[in-house]
C-alpha positions as CSV (number, residue, x, y, z in Angstrom):
1,M,0.4,0.0,0.1
2,E,3.0,2.4,0.1
3,T,4.1,4.3,-3.1
4,Q,7.2,3.4,-4.8
5,K,10.3,5.4,-3.4
6,A,10.7,7.0,-6.8
7,E,7.5,8.4,-7.5
8,R,6.6,9.5,-3.6
9,L,5.0,12.4,-3.0
10,L,6.2,14.0,0.3
11,S,2.9,15.5,0.9
12,L,1.1,12.1,1.1
13,D,3.5,11.0,3.6
14,V,2.9,13.9,5.5
15,F,-1.0,13.9,5.1
16,R,-0.7,10.0,6.0
17,G,1.3,10.8,9.1
18,I,-1.3,13.7,10.2
19,T,-4.2,10.9,9.7
20,I,-2.7,8.5,12.2
21,A,-1.2,10.8,14.5
22,G,-4.6,11.9,14.8
23,M,-6.0,8.0,15.3
24,I,-3.5,7.7,18.3
25,L,-5.0,11.2,19.7
26,V,-8.4,10.1,19.5
27,N,-8.1,6.7,20.5
28,N,-6.2,7.0,23.7
29,P,-7.7,9.8,26.0
30,G,-6.9,9.5,29.8
31,S,-10.8,9.0,30.4
32,W,-13.4,8.2,27.9
33,G,-15.5,10.3,29.9
34,H,-13.5,13.2,29.7
35,I,-13.0,14.2,26.0
36,Y,-13.3,17.7,24.2
37,P,-16.3,17.4,21.5
38,A,-14.0,17.5,18.7
39,L,-12.1,14.7,19.7
40,E,-15.2,12.7,20.0
41,H,-17.2,11.2,17.2
42,A,-20.5,12.5,16.6
43,A,-23.3,10.7,18.5
44,W,-25.3,9.7,15.5
45,N,-25.9,12.3,12.4
46,G,-23.6,14.6,12.1
47,V,-19.8,14.9,11.8
48,T,-16.9,16.3,13.9
49,P,-13.1,16.5,12.8
50,T,-12.7,13.0,14.5
51,D,-15.0,11.6,11.7
52,W,-12.9,12.8,9.3
53,I,-9.7,10.5,10.2
54,F,-10.9,7.1,9.1
55,P,-12.1,8.3,5.7
56,F,-9.0,10.3,5.3
57,F,-6.8,7.0,5.8
58,L,-8.9,4.9,3.2
59,F,-8.6,7.9,0.8
60,I,-4.9,7.8,1.2
61,V,-4.9,4.1,0.5
62,G,-6.6,4.9,-2.7
63,V,-4.0,7.3,-3.7
64,A,-1.2,5.3,-3.0
65,I,-2.8,2.3,-4.9
66,T,-2.6,4.6,-8.4
67,F,1.0,5.3,-7.1
68,S,2.2,1.8,-6.4
69,L,0.2,0.0,-9.3
70,S,0.2,2.5,-12.2
71,K,3.5,1.7,-14.1
72,R,2.8,-1.9,-13.5
73,K,-0.5,-1.9,-14.9
74,E,0.6,0.5,-17.8
75,R,3.5,-2.1,-18.5
76,G,1.3,-5.0,-18.7
77,D,2.7,-6.9,-15.7
78,N,1.1,-10.2,-15.0
79,Q,-2.4,-9.2,-13.4
80,K,-2.8,-12.6,-11.5
81,K,0.5,-12.1,-9.9
82,L,-0.2,-8.7,-8.9
83,M,-3.6,-9.7,-7.5
84,I,-1.7,-12.6,-5.6
85,Q,0.6,-10.1,-3.9
86,I,-2.5,-7.6,-3.3
87,F,-4.6,-10.5,-1.5
88,R,-1.6,-11.6,0.5
89,R,-1.4,-7.8,2.0
90,A,-5.1,-7.8,2.4
91,I,-5.3,-11.0,4.3
92,I,-2.1,-9.8,6.8
93,L,-4.0,-6.8,7.2
94,F,-7.5,-8.5,8.1
95,V,-5.8,-10.9,10.5
96,L,-3.8,-8.1,12.3
97,G,-7.4,-6.3,13.2
98,L,-8.4,-9.7,14.2
99,I,-5.3,-10.1,16.5
100,M,-5.7,-6.4,18.0
101,Y,-9.4,-6.7,19.2
102,G,-8.6,-10.1,20.3
103,F,-5.5,-9.8,22.2
104,P,-4.7,-11.2,24.7
105,Y,-7.5,-13.7,25.4
106,F,-8.7,-14.3,21.6
107,N,-11.9,-15.8,22.9
108,L,-13.6,-17.2,19.5
109,A,-17.3,-16.7,21.2
110,T,-16.6,-12.8,21.4
111,Q,-14.2,-12.4,18.5
112,R,-15.2,-9.4,16.6
113,I,-15.0,-9.8,13.2
114,P,-15.1,-6.5,11.5
115,G,-12.9,-3.7,12.8
116,V,-10.8,-0.7,11.4
117,L,-7.8,-2.6,9.7
118,Q,-10.4,-5.1,8.3
119,R,-12.0,-2.4,6.8
120,I,-9.1,-1.2,5.3
121,S,-8.1,-4.4,4.1
122,V,-11.1,-5.1,2.1
123,C,-11.2,-1.4,0.5
124,Y,-7.9,-2.1,-0.6
125,F,-8.3,-5.3,-1.9
126,I,-11.5,-4.5,-4.1
127,S,-10.1,-1.1,-5.0
128,S,-6.7,-2.3,-6.2
129,F,-8.9,-4.9,-8.2
130,I,-10.8,-2.4,-9.9
131,F,-7.7,-0.2,-10.4
132,L,-6.2,-3.1,-12.1
133,K,-9.3,-3.9,-14.5
134,F,-10.8,-1.0,-15.5
135,N,-10.2,2.5,-16.6
136,L,-10.6,5.9,-15.1
137,K,-14.0,6.9,-16.4
138,T,-15.3,3.2,-15.7
139,I,-13.6,3.7,-11.7
140,Y,-16.0,7.1,-11.9
141,Y,-19.1,5.3,-12.5
142,I,-18.3,2.5,-10.1
143,A,-17.4,4.8,-7.4
144,G,-20.6,7.1,-7.8
145,S,-22.9,3.7,-8.3
146,L,-21.8,2.3,-5.2
147,L,-23.2,5.7,-3.6
148,F,-26.4,5.3,-5.3
149,I,-26.8,1.3,-5.0
150,Y,-25.9,1.9,-0.9
151,W,-28.4,4.9,-0.8
152,G,-31.1,2.8,-2.4
153,M,-30.4,-0.4,0.1
154,M,-30.9,1.8,2.8
155,T,-33.6,3.6,2.2
156,L,-35.9,1.5,0.2
157,I,-35.5,-2.1,1.4
158,P,-37.8,-2.8,4.5
159,V,-35.8,-4.2,7.3
160,P,-37.1,-7.8,8.4
161,G,-38.2,-8.0,11.6
162,I,-38.9,-3.9,11.6
163,G,-41.1,-4.0,8.5
164,Y,-39.9,-0.4,7.1
165,P,-36.6,1.2,6.0
166,N,-34.8,3.4,8.8
167,L,-31.6,4.8,9.7
168,E,-32.0,4.4,13.3
169,P,-28.8,2.5,15.1
170,A,-29.9,-0.8,16.0
171,T,-33.0,-1.0,13.7
172,N,-31.4,-0.2,9.7
173,L,-30.7,-2.7,7.3
174,G,-27.0,-2.6,7.9
175,A,-27.2,-3.3,11.3
176,W,-29.8,-6.3,10.6
177,L,-27.5,-7.7,7.9
178,D,-24.8,-7.5,10.4
179,R,-26.7,-9.4,13.6
180,T,-27.8,-11.8,10.8
181,I,-24.7,-13.0,9.2
182,L,-22.2,-12.3,12.3
183,G,-24.1,-12.6,15.2
184,L,-24.2,-10.6,18.4
185,G,-20.8,-11.7,19.4
186,Q,-19.1,-10.8,16.8
187,L,-19.9,-7.0,16.7
188,W,-18.7,-3.9,18.2
189,K,-18.8,-4.3,21.9
190,G,-19.6,-0.5,22.5
191,S,-23.0,-1.1,20.6
192,K,-23.6,-5.0,20.8
193,V,-26.6,-4.8,18.2
194,W,-24.6,-2.9,15.3
195,D,-21.1,-2.3,14.0
196,P,-19.2,0.8,12.8
197,E,-17.4,-1.6,10.4
198,G,-20.4,-3.5,9.4
199,I,-20.8,-5.7,6.3
200,L,-23.0,-3.0,4.1
201,S,-21.5,-0.2,5.0
202,T,-18.1,-1.5,3.9
203,V,-20.0,-0.5,0.2
204,P,-19.6,3.0,0.4
205,A,-16.4,2.8,2.3
206,I,-14.9,1.5,-1.0
207,S,-16.1,4.5,-2.7
208,T,-13.9,6.6,-0.4
209,T,-11.1,4.5,-1.3
210,L,-11.9,5.0,-5.0
211,I,-12.1,8.7,-4.6
212,G,-8.2,8.3,-3.7
213,V,-7.5,6.0,-6.4
214,I,-9.1,9.1,-8.8
215,T,-7.1,11.7,-7.2
216,G,-4.0,9.7,-7.6
217,Y,-4.7,9.4,-11.5
218,W,-5.1,13.1,-11.2
219,L,-1.9,13.9,-9.2
220,Q,0.1,11.7,-11.6
221,R,-1.0,13.8,-14.8
222,K,1.8,15.6,-16.9
223,I,0.0,19.2,-16.4
224,D,1.0,22.6,-14.3
225,P,0.8,21.7,-10.4
226,A,-1.2,24.8,-9.8
227,T,-3.9,23.8,-12.4
228,K,-3.8,20.2,-10.7
229,I,-3.9,22.3,-7.2
230,V,-7.1,24.4,-8.0
231,W,-9.6,21.3,-9.6
232,M,-8.6,19.6,-6.4
233,F,-9.9,22.4,-4.4
234,V,-12.9,22.5,-6.9
235,F,-13.6,19.3,-6.9
236,G,-13.3,19.2,-3.0
237,N,-15.8,22.1,-2.5
238,I,-18.2,20.6,-5.3
239,G,-18.3,17.1,-2.6
240,L,-19.0,19.3,0.2
241,V,-21.9,21.2,-1.6
242,L,-23.2,17.8,-2.7
243,A,-23.1,16.2,0.7
244,A,-25.0,19.2,2.3
245,I,-27.8,18.7,-0.4
246,W,-27.6,14.7,0.1
247,D,-27.7,15.0,4.0
248,I,-31.6,16.6,3.3
249,W,-32.2,12.8,2.3
250,F,-29.6,10.7,3.9
251,P,-27.9,12.3,6.5
252,I,-24.1,12.6,7.2
253,N,-23.5,9.7,9.7
254,K,-20.2,7.8,10.1
255,G,-21.7,5.1,11.9
256,I,-23.4,3.7,8.7
257,W,-21.2,5.5,6.4
258,T,-23.4,7.3,4.5
259,S,-23.2,8.4,0.8
260,S,-23.7,12.2,2.0
261,Y,-20.5,11.4,4.6
262,V,-18.6,10.2,1.7
263,L,-19.0,13.0,-0.4
264,F,-18.5,15.1,2.6
265,T,-15.2,13.6,3.6
266,G,-13.9,13.1,0.4
267,G,-14.3,16.8,-0.3
268,M,-12.1,17.6,3.2
269,A,-9.7,15.2,2.0
270,L,-9.3,16.5,-1.5
271,L,-9.0,20.3,0.2
272,F,-6.5,18.9,2.6
273,L,-4.1,16.9,0.4
274,G,-4.6,19.8,-2.2
275,M,-3.2,22.3,0.6
276,C,-0.5,19.9,1.6
277,Y,0.5,19.3,-2.0
278,W,0.9,23.2,-2.8
279,L,2.7,23.8,0.6
280,I,5.1,21.0,0.5
281,D,5.9,20.1,-2.9
282,V,5.0,23.1,-4.9
283,K,6.0,25.8,-2.5
284,G,9.1,23.5,-0.6
285,Y,7.7,24.6,3.2
286,K,9.3,21.1,4.5
287,W,10.5,22.5,7.9
288,W,7.5,21.6,9.8
289,T,6.9,18.0,8.0
290,K,9.5,15.6,9.6
291,P,7.3,14.4,12.5
292,F,4.5,13.6,10.2
293,V,6.6,11.8,7.8
294,V,8.1,9.7,10.6
295,Y,4.5,8.5,11.4
296,G,3.3,8.3,7.9
297,M,6.3,6.2,7.3
298,N,5.1,3.1,9.6
299,A,1.4,4.1,9.8
300,I,-0.2,0.6,10.2
301,T,2.9,-0.7,12.4
302,V,2.0,2.5,15.0
303,F,-1.6,1.6,14.5
304,F,-1.2,-2.2,15.5
305,L,1.3,-1.7,18.1
306,S,-0.7,1.4,20.1
307,G,-3.4,-0.7,20.1
308,I,-2.1,-3.6,21.6
309,V,0.3,-1.8,24.2
310,A,-2.9,0.4,25.1
311,K,-4.5,-2.8,26.1
312,T,-1.8,-4.3,27.9
313,L,-1.5,-1.2,30.2
314,T,-5.2,-1.5,31.2
315,L,-4.3,-5.5,32.0
316,I,-1.6,-5.2,34.1
317,Q,-2.7,-4.7,37.8
318,I,-0.4,-2.8,40.5
319,T,-1.1,-1.7,43.9
320,D,-0.7,2.0,44.8
321,A,1.1,3.4,48.0
322,G,-2.5,3.5,49.4
323,G,-3.2,-0.1,49.0
324,K,-5.6,0.4,46.0
325,T,-5.3,-2.2,43.0
326,K,-5.6,-0.2,39.7
327,S,-4.5,-0.8,35.9
328,L,-0.9,0.2,35.4
329,M,-2.7,2.9,32.9
330,G,-4.6,4.1,35.3
331,Y,-1.8,4.6,37.8
332,L,0.5,6.3,35.4
333,Y,-2.7,8.6,34.1
334,N,-3.5,9.6,37.8
335,S,0.1,10.0,38.7
336,L,1.3,12.2,35.6
337,F,-1.8,14.4,35.4
338,T,-4.9,13.8,37.4
339,W,-3.5,15.6,40.4
340,W,-2.9,18.9,38.7
341,L,-5.0,19.2,35.5
342,N,-8.7,19.1,35.6
343,P,-10.2,16.3,34.3
344,I,-10.5,17.2,30.5
345,N,-7.1,18.4,30.2
346,A,-5.6,15.8,31.9
347,S,-7.5,13.3,29.6
348,L,-6.1,15.2,26.8
349,A,-2.5,15.1,28.2
350,W,-2.8,11.8,28.3
351,A,-3.4,11.4,24.6
352,L,-1.0,14.1,23.9
353,L,1.3,11.8,25.6
354,N,0.5,8.8,23.4
355,V,1.3,10.7,20.5
356,L,4.7,12.2,21.6
357,F,5.6,8.4,23.0
358,W,5.0,6.6,19.7
359,L,6.6,9.6,17.9
360,G,9.8,8.7,19.7
361,I,9.3,4.9,18.7
362,L,8.8,5.6,15.2
363,W,11.8,8.1,14.9
364,I,14.2,5.5,16.1
365,L,12.5,3.2,13.6
366,Y,13.2,5.7,10.7
367,A,16.9,6.7,11.6
368,K,17.5,3.1,11.6
369,K,15.7,3.1,8.1
370,I,13.5,0.3,9.5
371,F,9.9,0.6,7.3
372,I,7.6,-2.2,8.5
373,K,5.3,-2.8,5.1
374,V,2.3,-5.2,4.9
């Protein structure tokens, strides 16, 4: 999923680094009960900056697909071999997602099947297949068709057992499909009856990735960089306008990854990457980019390891000076922050400490030129 060295866009690595650092920040508060609103997901309909992060990463995966596979597609390389390589990467990602959720007990009865890495895996595999098999015009049609098909399914098909189509958390068609196919034990423990990375909502997530694929095509065109940036901003804003219009009938919603959500976050991703491309690759303002490049070069690695370490810190139990038993995470959090900061700032400070801790680890890997790729 990485771009080839000769074709790397520094702005894409920075964008990836900012995105994964954002994931670490929002996934590791000191207390889930004390979080600034911008660092929380929207309760249901609507969107916060935190809701941009996952689709941004899928968008980046799409851009990277184009950069890494374009020359091999043009040369006519054996597509069967390419698809075997792509399938292998997708399987590794999927398994890493299962391990990340199941660690350390791996109870098959409660093993969650969907997940962040699992969705990245599926979107990467299907989008790579589409890129290799179809031309750019057809990819446009596929990306748009998936959004309309999903809209129709979610708003027109009656939900079995409910009797009418709806977009409520527990009773929408996607939630019913997840419960029917996966069962309650394999769903997100935060909801128990539906999954934010469920089966049906992966369909529009593929469109998010394909928007990145299309953007990768555009960035590789032999035209003036300023023209590329102008059109990225134009189409980014068109996406925002169309999202606002579609929101009337199909509300912007991360939980079920609505089509309007795809257009909104795709538009924001175009604007964000366009800004990074202009500042970094065109104007040459690179003095601030190193920490994000360090994050971006080992993005999947840090996401996986940070999840494992966070779980480990909550599982290790210690006894403090007062004789109370608590998790190592709770002990460190209280010792470092809660005694001198108010709850919400202490929670943020712990999250920021996580970002800095992993930056240090990744910087060592970067200095040693260790880049762990799937």
